[in-house]
Phi, psi and omega in degrees: 000141179167190183270114173249133185229141184225146162249126178255143174250131179251121180232154181271127175286117184295330181285316185261340184079000180275149175277136179239141181257131179237146174287127182254322179206152181224137171236154174238115176057041173270086187294336178292316178297314180300314180298322180295315179291325176295316183292318186268334187225017179049043181302130178245158177302134175063026173240150179261142174242126180293138175256115180252176175301320180295321176298314179301314179302317183293314182288324177298315179300314179295319180296318183286324189266322185225357186071183177246137184280145176300146181234133180267150177186153186305319183255008191278342181075181184242021182300137174233129181292127173277171185304315181296317179294323177299313179297319178295324179290322175299314179298321178303310181288331173295319178295318178299314179301315180297317179295320178298324182283337188238356182231160174271086184206173172217164181227154176213154175255137183220138176231153177218125177215000000 
């Protein structure tokens, strides 16, 4: 039991025209990411929050300028992002932003605890 977090990518199946959801990224007990989505978007357990270009800009700015503060929660763990993970998370959201700007897709953040 614990905090599982996902970024899903939604793409249109060219054959059927239906939207399909794919797992794009996964975190385990990254309480800083969870806390950021709770603070900015009222993220609730088992609900999806759309990730837009504006969301990417905001989280990238926060990651670069002040980092993300640890968030407590019963299932959230005590994980703290190290420098390499912080840089990888910035790159992740930069890539999402680029895909949103150049592809017919959407992204969402989802947590389960």
